ZAVOMI-595136 format. One record per residue (C-alpha): residue number from 1; z, x, y. Coordinates in steps of 0.05 Angstrom, whole numbers, always signed. Layout:
! ZAVOMI-595136
REC    i      pz      px      py
REC  NUM       Z       X       Y
...
This chain:
! ZAVOMI-595136
REC    i      pz      px      py
REC    1   +3772   +1413   +2413
REC    2   +3746   +1375   +2473
REC    3   +3720   +1393   +2544
REC    4   +3744   +1323   +2564
REC    5   +3810   +1306   +2541
REC    6   +3839   +1234   +2568
REC    7   +3888   +1243   +2620
REC    8   +3957   +1217   +2606
REC    9   +3953   +1171   +2654
REC   10   +3885   +1146   +2629
REC   11   +3912   +1136   +2563
REC   12   +3975   +1093   +2595
REC   13   +3930   +1053   +2634
REC   14   +3884   +1040   +2566
REC   15   +3941   +1025   +2524
REC   16   +3967    +970   +2579
REC   17   +3887    +938   +2588
REC   18   +3879    +932   +2510
REC   19   +3958    +899   +2496
REC   20   +3951    +852   +2555
REC   21   +3974    +794   +2511
REC   22   +4033    +837   +2483
REC   23   +4053    +854   +2545
REC   24   +4046    +793   +2586
REC   25   +4061    +720   +2581
REC   26   +4022    +658   +2597
REC   27   +4039    +613   +2659
REC   28   +4016    +557   +2706
REC   29   +4008    +556   +2785
REC   30   +4011    +494   +2827
REC   31   +3949    +469   +2806
REC   32   +3967    +477   +2731
REC   33   +3914    +532   +2724
REC   34   +3934    +589   +2675
REC   35   +3956    +658   +2698
REC   36   +3986    +717   +2661
REC   37   +4043    +752   +2683
REC   38   +4081    +814   +2660
REC   39   +4137    +803   +2625
REC   40   +4181    +867   +2648
REC   41   +4211    +839   +2705
REC   42   +4218    +910   +2744
REC   43   +4147    +932   +2744
REC   44   +4111    +957   +2802
REC   45   +4048   +1001   +2804
REC   46   +4034   +1040   +2863
REC   47   +3968   +1044   +2895
REC   48   +3934   +1093   +2848
REC   49   +3964   +1064   +2779
REC   50   +3942    +991   +2812
REC   51   +3869   +1011   +2830
REC   52   +3858   +1048   +2770
REC   53   +3887    +989   +2726
REC   54   +3839    +938   +2756
REC   55   +3776    +979   +2756
REC   56   +3800    +993   +2673
REC   57   +3801    +915   +2669
REC   58   +3743    +902   +2692
REC   59   +3702    +959   +2656
REC   60   +3729    +931   +2595
REC   61   +3710    +859   +2614
REC   62   +3774    +830   +2617
REC   63   +3780    +817   +2685
REC   64   +3782    +746   +2701
REC   65   +3815    +691   +2746
REC   66   +3881    +698   +2701
REC   67   +3889    +769   +2695
REC   68   +3879    +781   +2773
REC   69   +3944    +743   +2773
REC   70   +3977    +800   +2752
REC   71   +3958    +833   +2818
REC   72   +4010    +806   +2857
REC   73   +4035    +846   +2916
REC   74   +4109    +850   +2891
REC   75   +4079    +878   +2830
REC   76   +4018    +919   +2850
REC   77   +3993    +953   +2920
REC   78   +3921    +956   +2933
REC   79   +3881    +986   +2980
REC   80   +3818   +1002   +2950
REC   81   +3791    +938   +2904
REC   82   +3727    +957   +2862
REC   83   +3702    +896   +2815
REC   84   +3634    +904   +2786
REC   85   +3597    +846   +2751
REC   86   +3668    +798   +2737
REC   87   +3666    +722   +2733
REC   88   +3724    +721   +2776
REC   89   +3721    +655   +2823
REC   90   +3757    +641   +2892
REC   91   +3819    +621   +2850
REC   92   +3837    +694   +2823
REC   93   +3808    +731   +2883
REC   94   +3858    +693   +2928
REC   95   +3911    +749   +2899
REC   96   +3879    +795   +2958
REC   97   +3912    +757   +3015
REC   98   +3975    +791   +2998
REC   99   +3949    +860   +3003
REC  100   +3927    +909   +3055
REC  101   +3853    +919   +3030
REC  102   +3824    +972   +3066
REC  103   +3757    +978   +3018
REC  104   +3732    +935   +2979
REC  105   +3676    +945   +2926
REC  106   +3656    +869   +2894
REC  107   +3582    +873   +2864
REC  108   +3547    +840   +2816
REC  109   +3593    +773   +2821
REC  110   +3547    +709   +2814
REC  111   +3614    +659   +2814
REC  112   +3634    +661   +2886
REC  113   +3589    +674   +2954
REC  114   +3603    +732   +2991
REC  115   +3627    +685   +3046
REC  116   +3682    +659   +3001
REC  117   +3698    +733   +2984
REC  118   +3709    +747   +3051
REC  119   +3753    +681   +3054
REC  120   +3796    +708   +3008
REC  121   +3825    +769   +3040
REC  122   +3881    +760   +3085
REC  123   +3896    +775   +3163
REC  124   +3907    +848   +3162
REC  125   +3847    +859   +3119
REC  126   +3796    +819   +3161
REC  127   +3823    +865   +3224
REC  128   +3820    +928   +3183
REC  129   +3768    +927   +3129
REC  130   +3732    +995   +3135
REC  131   +3686    +992   +3074
REC  132   +3654    +933   +3043
REC  133   +3606    +934   +2986
REC  134   +3576    +866   +2964
REC  135   +3513    +899   +2929
REC  136   +3479    +841   +2880
REC  137   +3533    +788   +2899
REC  138   +3502    +731   +2934
REC  139   +3508    +697   +3010
REC  140   +3487    +633   +2973
REC  141   +3537    +584   +2981
REC  142   +3545    +514   +2943
REC  143   +3499    +481   +2988
REC  144   +3449    +538   +2972
REC  145   +3452    +560   +3038
REC  146   +3442    +630   +3060
REC  147   +3509    +637   +3096
REC  148   +3520    +713   +3126
REC  149   +3565    +686   +3183
REC  150   +3629    +706   +3153
REC  151   +3612    +786   +3163
REC  152   +3620    +771   +3240
REC  153   +3703    +771   +3222
REC  154   +3701    +842   +3205
REC  155   +3706    +873   +3266
REC  156   +3730    +944   +3244
REC  157   +3672    +953   +3193
REC  158   +3649   +1020   +3197
REC  159   +3601   +1019   +3126
REC  160   +3573    +962   +3093
REC  161   +3528    +954   +3036
REC  162   +3488    +887   +3026
REC  163   +3437    +915   +2981
REC  164   +3403    +874   +2932
REC  165   +3417    +814   +2960
REC  166   +3394    +751   +3010
REC  167   +3410    +788   +3079
REC  168   +3356    +780   +3124
REC  169   +3341    +783   +3196
REC  170   +3381    +742   +3223
REC  171   +3441    +775   +3186
REC  172   +3418    +841   +3213
REC  173   +3414    +807   +3289
REC  174   +3488    +796   +3274
REC  175   +3525    +847   +3253
REC  176   +3486    +887   +3302
REC  177   +3531    +844   +3356
REC  178   +3592    +831   +3316
REC  179   +3609    +892   +3281
REC  180   +3626    +949   +3339
REC  181   +3645    +993   +3292
REC  182   +3589    +993   +3236
REC  183   +3566   +1070   +3223
REC  184   +3531   +1064   +3148
REC  185   +3494   +1007   +3135
REC  186   +3453    +992   +3064
REC  187   +3395    +941   +3069
REC  188   +3355    +959   +3011
REC  189   +3326    +912   +2973
REC  190   +3342    +851   +3023
REC  191   +3301    +804   +3050
REC  192   +3297    +844   +3113
REC  193   +3232    +841   +3143
REC  194   +3242    +873   +3211
REC  195   +3298    +930   +3231
REC  196   +3282    +926   +3305
REC  197   +3348    +893   +3318
REC  198   +3385    +963   +3291
REC  199   +3360    +987   +3363
REC  200   +3424    +961   +3390
REC  201   +3457   +1015   +3342
REC  202   +3422   +1080   +3358
REC  203   +3477   +1114   +3384
REC  204   +3528   +1096   +3334
REC  205   +3494   +1087   +3262
REC  206   +3496   +1148   +3226
REC  207   +3475   +1118   +3157
REC  208   +3409   +1075   +3146
REC  209   +3391   +1060   +3069
REC  210   +3325   +1018   +3063
REC  211   +3300   +1028   +2998
REC  212   +3252    +981   +2980
REC  213   +3243    +929   +3035
REC  214   +3179    +911   +3075
REC  215   +3209    +930   +3133
REC  216   +3198   +1003   +3110
REC  217   +3124    +989   +3108
REC  218   +3117    +962   +3182
REC  219   +3073   +1001   +3233
REC  220   +3133    +998   +3284
REC  221   +3177   +1042   +3227
REC  222   +3176   +1107   +3265
REC  223   +3176   +1075   +3334
REC  224   +3250   +1042   +3321
REC  225   +3278   +1102   +3278
REC  226   +3259   +1149   +3327
REC  227   +3307   +1114   +3372
REC  228   +3368   +1115   +3323
REC  229   +3382   +1192   +3346
REC  230   +3452   +1191   +3316
REC  231   +3423   +1180   +3242
REC  232   +3444   +1234   +3196
REC  233   +3421   +1200   +3137
REC  234   +3359   +1160   +3127
REC  235   +3326   +1129   +3061
REC  236   +3261   +1093   +3070
REC  237   +3245   +1106   +2993
REC  238   +3198   +1053   +2952
REC  239   +3197   +1031   +2881
REC  240   +3124   +1066   +2876
REC  241   +3077   +1100   +2909
REC  242   +3032   +1038   +2910
REC  243   +3045   +1000   +2974
REC  244   +3068    +931   +2941
REC  245   +3036    +901   +3012
REC  246   +2969    +898   +2989
REC  247   +2925    +894   +3059
REC  248   +2976    +907   +3098
REC  249   +2972    +972   +3152
REC  250   +3031   +1013   +3136
REC  251   +3073   +1070   +3177
REC  252   +3052   +1140   +3177
REC  253   +3129   +1163   +3165
REC  254   +3102   +1237   +3163
REC  255   +3110   +1229   +3246
REC  256   +3188   +1242   +3223
REC  257   +3167   +1314   +3215
REC  258   +3172   +1336   +3284
REC  259   +3224   +1361   +3320
REC  260   +3245   +1311   +3378
REC  261   +3251   +1254   +3318
REC  262   +3323   +1246   +3285
REC  263   +3352   +1317   +3300
REC  264   +3412   +1314   +3267
REC  265   +3386   +1286   +3202
REC  266   +3421   +1321   +3149
REC  267   +3387   +1277   +3087
REC  268   +3319   +1251   +3075
REC  269   +3297   +1205   +3022
REC  270   +3220   +1191   +3008
REC  271   +3225   +1176   +2936
REC  272   +3164   +1129   +2918
REC  273   +3124   +1141   +2983
REC  274   +3057   +1165   +2991
REC  275   +3027   +1203   +3053
REC  276   +3072   +1267   +3051
REC  277   +3037   +1328   +3040
REC  278   +3073   +1401   +3028
REC  279   +3051   +1425   +3098
REC  280   +3091   +1362   +3124
REC  281   +3149   +1378   +3080
REC  282   +3149   +1448   +3107
REC  283   +3136   +1425   +3175
REC  284   +3193   +1374   +3171
REC  285   +3242   +1432   +3137
REC  286   +3223   +1479   +3192
REC  287   +3242   +1421   +3254
REC  288   +3302   +1396   +3215
REC  289   +3345   +1455   +3204
REC  290   +3403   +1411   +3187
REC  291   +3372   +1382   +3123
REC  292   +3417   +1388   +3064
REC  293   +3387   +1331   +3020
REC  294   +3314   +1313   +2996
REC  295   +3299   +1250   +2954
REC  296   +3228   +1260   +2918
REC  297   +3232   +1228   +2857
REC  298   +3164   +1190   +2838
REC  299   +3125   +1239   +2884
REC  300   +3087   +1309   +2868
REC  301   +3128   +1340   +2924
REC  302   +3190   +1356   +2877
REC  303   +3142   +1409   +2841
REC  304   +3137   +1460   +2903
REC  305   +3160   +1529   +2889
REC  306   +3210   +1521   +2940
REC  307   +3248   +1465   +2902
REC  308   +3234   +1482   +2825
REC  309   +3225   +1547   +2819
REC  310   +3299   +1590   +2828
REC  311   +3260   +1654   +2821
REC  312   +3214   +1656   +2879
REC  313   +3231   +1674   +2952
REC  314   +3216   +1603   +2981
REC  315   +3266   +1582   +2947
REC  316   +3311   +1531   +2979
REC  317   +3378   +1527   +2942
REC  318   +3411   +1501   +3000
REC  319   +3382   +1433   +2987
REC  320   +3397   +1387   +2943
REC  321   +3335   +1347   +2910
REC  322   +3321   +1289   +2874
REC  323   +3258   +1292   +2833
REC  324   +3231   +1299   +2761
REC  325   +3211   +1373   +2760
REC  326   +3271   +1410   +2738
REC  327   +3342   +1388   +2701
REC  328   +3377   +1397   +2764
REC  329   +3328   +1349   +2801
REC  330   +3344   +1295   +2741
REC  331   +3420   +1302   +2743
REC  332   +3419   +1289   +2822
REC  333   +3367   +1232   +2810
REC  334   +3409   +1204   +2762
REC  335   +3472   +1208   +2796
REC  336   +3442   +1173   +2862
REC  337   +3402   +1121   +2839
REC  338   +3440   +1081   +2783
REC  339   +3423   +1008   +2811
REC  340   +3341   +1032   +2812
REC  341   +3318   +1012   +2744
REC  342   +3250   +1047   +2754
REC  343   +3279   +1112   +2782
REC  344   +3332   +1117   +2724
REC  345   +3281   +1101   +2672
REC  346   +3230   +1152   +2695
REC  347   +3292   +1207   +2707
REC  348   +3316   +1186   +2626
REC  349   +3243   +1192   +2606
REC  350   +3249   +1268   +2631
REC  351   +3311   +1277   +2608
REC  352   +3294   +1260   +2549
REC  353   +3249   +1328   +2534
REC  354   +3297   +1366   +2555
REC  355   +3358   +1344   +2512
REC  356   +3317   +1353   +2456
REC  357   +3332   +1430   +2459
REC  358   +3409   +1416   +2470
REC  359   +3448   +1463   +2423
REC  360   +3512   +1454   +2459
REC  361   +3558   +1389   +2477
REC  362   +3534   +1358   +2541
REC  363   +3586   +1312   +2562
REC  364   +3556   +1320   +2637
REC  365   +3491   +1287   +2611
REC  366   +3523   +1235   +2574
REC  367   +3564   +1212   +2630
REC  368   +3509   +1204   +2674
REC  369   +3463   +1165   +2625
REC  370   +3512   +1115   +2612
REC  371   +3525   +1090   +2686
REC  372   +3444   +1072   +2691
REC  373   +3438   +1040   +2619
REC  374   +3499    +997   +2637
REC  375   +3472    +975   +2699
REC  376   +3407    +954   +2674
REC  377   +3417    +928   +2601
REC  378   +3355    +875   +2605
REC  379   +3300    +938   +2633
REC  380   +3273    +959   +2568
REC  381   +3244   +1023   +2595
REC  382   +3315   +1040   +2610
REC  383   +3347   +1023   +2548
REC  384   +3285   +1055   +2504
REC  385   +3296   +1133   +2545
REC  386   +3374   +1120   +2541
REC  387   +3378   +1106   +2471
REC  388   +3331   +1165   +2452
REC  389   +3372   +1208   +2503
REC  390   +3438   +1193   +2473
REC  391   +3420   +1206   +2401
REC  392   +3399   +1271   +2420
REC  393   +3464   +1284   +2454
REC  394   +3509   +1258   +2395
REC  395   +3480   +1275   +2337
REC  396   +3500   +1326   +2277
REC  397   +3545   +1380   +2300
REC  398   +3539   +1355   +2377
REC  399   +3577   +1295   +2362
REC  400   +3637   +1332   +2334
REC  401   +3651   +1359   +2397
REC  402   +3644   +1293   +2449
REC  403   +3712   +1259   +2455
REC  404   +3712   +1202   +2421
REC  405   +3731   +1159   +2483
REC  406   +3657   +1180   +2509
REC  407   +3635   +1164   +2438
REC  408   +3663   +1095   +2442
REC  409   +3624   +1088   +2511
REC  410   +3554   +1109   +2478
REC  411   +3574   +1057   +2414
REC  412   +3579   +1004   +2460
REC  413   +3516   +1008   +2506
REC  414   +3489   +1020   +2446
REC  415   +3503    +956   +2408
REC  416   +3489    +922   +2479
REC  417   +3411    +947   +2473
REC  418   +3411    +923   +2399
REC  419   +3432    +857   +2423
REC  420   +3387    +854   +2484
REC  421   +3322    +875   +2445
REC  422   +3327    +856   +2376
REC  423   +3254    +852   +2360
REC  424   +3238    +917   +2385
REC  425   +3234    +964   +2328
REC  426   +3234   +1021   +2365
REC  427   +3292   +1018   +2406
REC  428   +3326    +987   +2343
REC  429   +3313   +1055   +2312
REC  430   +3338   +1092   +2364
REC  431   +3399   +1056   +2361
REC  432   +3415   +1062   +2288
REC  433   +3398   +1142   +2295
REC  434   +3462   +1144   +2336
REC  435   +3497   +1098   +2300
REC  436   +3487   +1129   +2231
REC  437   +3538   +1187   +2246
REC  438   +3600   +1195   +2204
REC  439   +3637   +1225   +2265
REC  440   +3621   +1155   +2301
REC  441   +3630   +1112   +2239
REC  442   +3699   +1142   +2225
REC  443   +3735   +1170   +2279
REC  444   +3717   +1125   +2339
REC  445   +3744   +1057   +2363
REC  446   +3696   +1006   +2378
REC  447   +3673    +934   +2351
REC  448   +3661    +944   +2277
REC  449   +3644    +877   +2264
REC  450   +3598    +863   +2328
REC  451   +3561    +928   +2297
REC  452   +3555    +904   +2233
REC  453   +3528    +847   +2244
REC  454   +3474    +874   +2295
REC  455   +3460    +926   +2243
REC  456   +3453    +876   +2190
REC  457   +3411    +831   +2244
REC  458   +3365    +893   +2243
REC  459   +3360    +901   +2171
REC  460   +3336    +836   +2162
REC  461   +3290    +838   +2225
REC  462   +3240    +896   +2198
REC  463   +3216    +918   +2128
REC  464   +3215    +989   +2144
REC  465   +3240   +1039   +2102
REC  466   +3267   +1088   +2149
REC  467   +3308   +1028   +2186
REC  468   +3338   +1007   +2118
REC  469   +3363   +1065   +2093
REC  470   +3405   +1070   +2163
REC  471   +3425    +994   +2168
REC  472   +3450    +991   +2094
REC  473   +3483   +1067   +2104
REC  474   +3524   +1039   +2169
REC  475   +3542    +966   +2146
REC  476   +3558    +996   +2073
REC  477   +3618   +1042   +2113
REC  478   +3640    +984   +2163
REC  479   +3637    +933   +2112
REC  480   +3708    +971   +2086
REC  481   +3735    +984   +2160
REC  482   +3736    +914   +2184
REC  483   +3777    +850   +2164
REC  484   +3766    +801   +2092
REC  485   +3760    +751   +2147
REC  486   +3699    +786   +2181
REC  487   +3673    +814   +2118
REC  488   +3672    +736   +2096
REC  489   +3644    +726   +2153
REC  490   +3587    +772   +2143
REC  491   +3580    +756   +2064
REC  492   +3566    +682   +2071
REC  493   +3510    +694   +2113
REC  494   +3447    +675   +2066
REC  495   +3398    +717   +2099
REC  496   +3437    +785   +2096
REC  497   +3454    +774   +2026
REC  498   +3385    +758   +2002
REC  499   +3361    +816   +2045
REC  500   +3409    +865   +2004
REC  501   +3396    +829   +1937
REC  502   +3322    +840   +1947
REC  503   +3331    +914   +1962
REC  504   +3371    +923   +1901
REC  505   +3319    +879   +1860
REC  506   +3262    +922   +1889
REC  507   +3292    +995   +1872
REC  508   +3324    +970   +1800
REC  509   +3245    +952   +1788
REC  510   +3225   +1020   +1790
REC  511   +3292   +1057   +1768
REC  512   +3301   +1090   +1840
REC  513   +3371   +1113   +1845
REC  514   +3361   +1141   +1924
REC  515   +3405   +1138   +1988
REC  516   +3382   +1055   +2007
REC  517   +3399   +1039   +1932
REC  518   +3470   +1071   +1932
REC  519   +3483   +1046   +2001
REC  520   +3460    +978   +1983
REC  521   +3503    +973   +1920
REC  522   +3560    +997   +1968
REC  523   +3545    +947   +2023
REC  524   +3551    +882   +1972
REC  525   +3612    +921   +1939
REC  526   +3651    +926   +2007
REC  527   +3636    +849   +2025
REC  528   +3650    +818   +1963
REC  529   +3721    +853   +1976
REC  530   +3777    +807   +1976
REC  531   +3721    +744   +1999
REC  532   +3724    +696   +1951
REC  533   +3662    +655   +1991
REC  534   +3620    +719   +1988
REC  535   +3632    +728   +1912
REC  536   +3610    +646   +1907
REC  537   +3546    +659   +1946
REC  538   +3526    +728   +1909
REC  539   +3536    +685   +1841
REC  540   +3495    +635   +1870
REC  541   +3436    +667   +1900
REC  542   +3429    +707   +1829
REC  543   +3462    +767   +1844
REC  544   +3507    +769   +1777
REC  545   +3441    +756   +1736
REC  546   +3410    +821   +1776
REC  547   +3471    +861   +1767
REC  548   +3466    +850   +1696
REC  549   +3395    +877   +1695
REC  550   +3413    +937   +1737
REC  551   +3458    +956   +1686
REC  552   +3406    +942   +1631
REC  553   +3356    +979   +1663
REC  554   +3401   +1044   +1694
REC  555   +3429   +1051   +1616
REC  556   +3381   +1106   +1606
REC  557   +3380   +1136   +1663
REC  558   +3403   +1204   +1680
REC  559   +3482   +1211   +1671
REC  560   +3492   +1226   +1748
REC  561   +3448   +1173   +1765
REC  562   +3468   +1126   +1716
REC  563   +3548   +1131   +1730
REC  564   +3537   +1130   +1802
REC  565   +3500   +1059   +1795
REC  566   +3550   +1039   +1739
REC  567   +3614   +1054   +1787
REC  568   +3582   +1010   +1840
REC  569   +3565    +947   +1803
REC  570   +3621    +946   +1769
REC  571   +3666    +950   +1836
REC  572   +3633    +888   +1854
REC  573   +3650    +856   +1795
REC  574   +3722    +873   +1802
REC  575   +3718    +836   +1862
REC  576   +3688    +762   +1826
REC  577   +3736    +778   +1775
REC  578   +3796    +779   +1817
REC  579   +3772    +711   +1837
REC  580   +3805    +663   +1787
REC  581   +3757    +603   +1798
REC  582   +3693    +650   +1788
REC  583   +3723    +678   +1726
REC  584   +3684    +626   +1681
REC  585   +3617    +663   +1705
REC  586   +3635    +721   +1671
REC  587   +3664    +711   +1607
REC  588   +3593    +698   +1558
REC  589   +3574    +739   +1495
REC  590   +3517    +779   +1536
REC  591   +3575    +803   +1599
REC  592   +3634    +825   +1553
REC  593   +3583    +866   +1506
REC  594   +3557    +898   +1562
REC  595   +3636    +908   +1595
REC  596   +3664    +932   +1525
REC  597   +3604    +988   +1522
REC  598   +3620   +1013   +1596
REC  599   +3694   +1007   +1582
REC  600   +3686   +1064   +1527
REC  601   +3649   +1100   +1576
REC  602   +3670   +1178   +1576
REC  603   +3669   +1177   +1649
REC  604   +3736   +1155   +1671
REC  605   +3714   +1117   +1735
REC  606   +3660   +1078   +1700
REC  607   +3719   +1059   +1635
REC  608   +3768   +1044   +1702
REC  609   +3729    +989   +1732
REC  610   +3701    +961   +1676
REC  611   +3785    +962   +1647
REC  612   +3791    +932   +1712
REC  613   +3746    +868   +1709
REC  614   +3769    +858   +1634
REC  615   +3835    +865   +1657
REC  616   +3834    +804   +1708
REC  617   +3793    +757   +1650
REC  618   +3847    +767   +1598
REC  619   +3897    +754   +1645
REC  620   +3865    +678   +1635
REC  621   +3889    +658   +1564
REC  622   +3844    +590   +1581
REC  623   +3781    +628   +1580
REC  624   +3783    +651   +1520
REC  625   +3805    +593   +1481
REC  626   +3738    +592   +1432
REC  627   +3743    +672   +1436
REC  628   +3810    +691   +1412
REC  629   +3788    +746   +1361
REC  630   +3740    +778   +1412
REC  631   +3793    +776   +1468
REC  632   +3845    +808   +1415
REC  633   +3799    +865   +1398
REC  634   +3780    +877   +1479
REC  635   +3855    +881   +1484
REC  636   +3864    +934   +1440
REC  637   +3791    +971   +1467
REC  638   +3829    +964   +1531
REC  639   +3896   +1000   +1509
REC  640   +3860   +1058   +1487
REC  641   +3818   +1069   +1544
REC  642   +3878   +1073   +1584
REC  643   +3905   +1117   +1534
REC  644   +3849   +1166   +1537
REC  645   +3846   +1173   +1616
REC  646   +3884   +1232   +1660
REC  647   +3892   +1223   +1735
REC  648   +3822   +1247   +1763
REC  649   +3827   +1306   +1820
REC  650   +3794   +1253   +1878
REC  651   +3811   +1179   +1889
REC  652   +3763   +1132   +1846
REC  653   +3773   +1080   +1895
REC  654   +3813   +1051   +1961
REC  655   +3840    +981   +1965
REC  656   +3849    +935   +2024
REC  657   +3919    +908   +1991
REC  658   +3955    +898   +1924
REC  659   +3956    +833   +1919
REC  660   +3901    +821   +1875
REC  661   +3944    +868   +1823
REC  662   +4011    +829   +1831
REC  663   +3983    +763   +1789
REC  664   +3970    +823   +1731
REC  665   +4035    +843   +1737
REC  666   +4066    +779   +1709
REC  667   +4029    +781   +1647
REC  668   +4081    +798   +1597
REC  669   +4046    +780   +1533
REC  670   +3992    +826   +1546
REC  671   +4023    +893   +1566
REC  672   +3955    +925   +1566
REC  673   +3938    +888   +1626
REC  674   +3999    +908   +1665
REC  675   +3988    +977   +1643
REC  676   +3916    +976   +1679
REC  677   +3952    +950   +1743
REC  678   +4008   +1001   +1749
REC  679   +3956   +1050   +1734
REC  680   +3912   +1034   +1784
REC  681   +3969   +1030   +1834
REC  682   +4002   +1100   +1817
REC  683   +3937   +1127   +1824
REC  684   +3912   +1117   +1897
REC  685   +3987   +1127   +1918
REC  686   +3981   +1192   +1880
REC  687   +3913   +1206   +1921
REC  688   +3933   +1174   +1991
REC  689   +4016   +1168   +1993
REC  690   +4022   +1156   +2071
REC  691   +3974   +1093   +2061
REC  692   +3999   +1061   +1999
REC  693   +4063   +1072   +1991
REC  694   +4083   +1030   +2055
REC  695   +4036    +981   +2032
REC  696   +4066    +973   +1965
REC  697   +4133    +959   +2000
REC  698   +4108    +912   +2056
REC  699   +4070    +870   +2009
REC  700   +4130    +857   +1962
REC  701   +4095    +899   +1912
REC  702   +4153    +955   +1905
REC  703   +4201    +898   +1890
REC  704   +4153    +875   +1835
REC  705   +4157    +930   +1798
REC  706   +4234    +952   +1798
REC  707   +4247    +881   +1770
REC  708   +4192    +897   +1717
REC  709   +4221    +966   +1705
REC  710   +4292    +937   +1697
REC  711   +4269    +885   +1649
REC  712   +4281    +896   +1576
REC  713   +4223    +851   +1557
REC  714   +4166    +903   +1597
REC  715   +4131    +954   +1558
REC  716   +4155   +1023   +1556
REC  717   +4092   +1047   +1571
REC  718   +4090   +1005   +1631
REC  719   +4156   +1023   +1651
REC  720   +4133   +1103   +1644
REC  721   +4080   +1096   +1698
REC  722   +4122   +1045   +1744
REC  723   +4178   +1094   +1749
REC  724   +4122   +1146   +1771
REC  725   +4100   +1098   +1827
REC  726   +4173   +1086   +1848
REC  727   +4197   +1158   +1848
REC  728   +4133   +1173   +1891
REC  729   +4152   +1110   +1934
REC  730   +4230   +1130   +1945
REC  731   +4217   +1205   +1955
REC  732   +4159   +1187   +2014
REC  733   +4186   +1129   +2037
């Protein structure tokens, strides 16, 4: 069904990460710090598994000092370490001393300096580390000084990425002197203002990335670069075509088009730079026949026929180009510029137009969008464009063909966007469009409680009919899929309750039965399910009076509309009736008149739920001290109604638990109440055997029914229905 199934290895590692608490036990080190260890003593992971486990824990936000303790060298083997944006400190990272690390990628670390990070490496790693990437981490130590001296210990280092750090000219002078093997250097978005020290590397530097640094605009730039005769890859791109250093005289890098400069160059990135004309590009390509890549984002050069029209004779299929003119250029830009917000935003903006016409699943595009979106959670432009693209790529039938694991990542990033920009209406609309999908809400694993909370916040934040409709639809579905503790947490929020009640009141005032009304009623029904606190708040906020008005208002509506409203209202009233302390709110003349009318309904779903409310009320004789005759009449009406029912073809209701039925089963003096309870149990067990029969046994309901069936005091009608349930449970489970 899917083009991208999860590998068995990946699924196993996901399982380990998702069940860390079950597979591990807590211990303490010599300093009494908490740490985790695998319970199984004979565990050992080879380096590929170890590295994937580390990366997955990090991606899932589970990498901490405690979980790093799992990676002791007697259990794991780490050669390539990748840690991104994790709240780890020196305490946890000391575990690296026991490993022979050859490649270290530790980006976005805020709780440890780069100097201290290097101090966590063992002697072998210090002498043999080949690659170090500390982009977006910090050289600032606890004393607020920028310390780069530790880099000089890495004598075997071939590749160094210090982009988006405090790295400066002093650090540049240090590494060109102390790192004799250095061949690849990324100083993008650093404080380096002068690259003159690089002249010391002119014989061996093969790759130089210097995006968005002041030095790339120096008049001395070309003079220094042309001495780096060994360069294969050069990035002198900028944030925009407008030079950020107003008034400064800048370098004319078009001089690089001359053949005698950088003869071995294979890739050049001039994205965001002005000054290059089409003739310059043609001259450059002619004088540099080895070129395989050109970065042309935020320039008009990407529109040149040789890069954008594959049907022309001049088209250069041998050169990879980043730009905005074609899908291929946009794809390459998203692959290469994940950490550059302005480039990501521009690329996604252009991609949005392309995704509007997509008719087949494009997992490749989704997998390109998500890293850029994840890297810039606070950048509104990126999040706006990304959420719009993701909706286009997951909507309707497209979502059915995207693997659930991918959709899970999509939802996670969508929720992050919702949380980071709660007051931006268009972005909230984008996210709701993606989330309002049966495929996602029913089949995909994600934090449903978080989603429901954010959707309810959106519902309360905006008075917009379109947003309201999507919000209540999502919430009504999710409320049935989260725990009772979580529904209670949502339901006791006064803002949420009042907003839902206000929607119902507004719709009822004009007798409208639209999607918003239906889902609002469903949301309230699900939020009050097995939640006494929510039920109480519902009553305190006027919900009970409102619902009585609703039943009266729609009593003369067309059959289909009236039945749907009555069913949902009665479903919620059942939830209230299940709470013994709240039943006194329901035993009044007006309420009972309405319930008796609905009990006599010819529509089984209406009669069924009305019978449920009445059964719970009848089960408490003390509520009827001054209404004994009415109680007796209602009991007879209950028996008549149940006797009239036959099992419907579809399931009328879903229950979280059978526990609310157990007190009803004890009502030996009113077998009609028992009969409704066993009829209800039989109904759901018949329609969804695999779910409810095990639940019946696990909760002790099976034993209760068996005892009742064997008792001579039990009404024969009740016994007959019980026997059907027991037979079904025994046969299947």
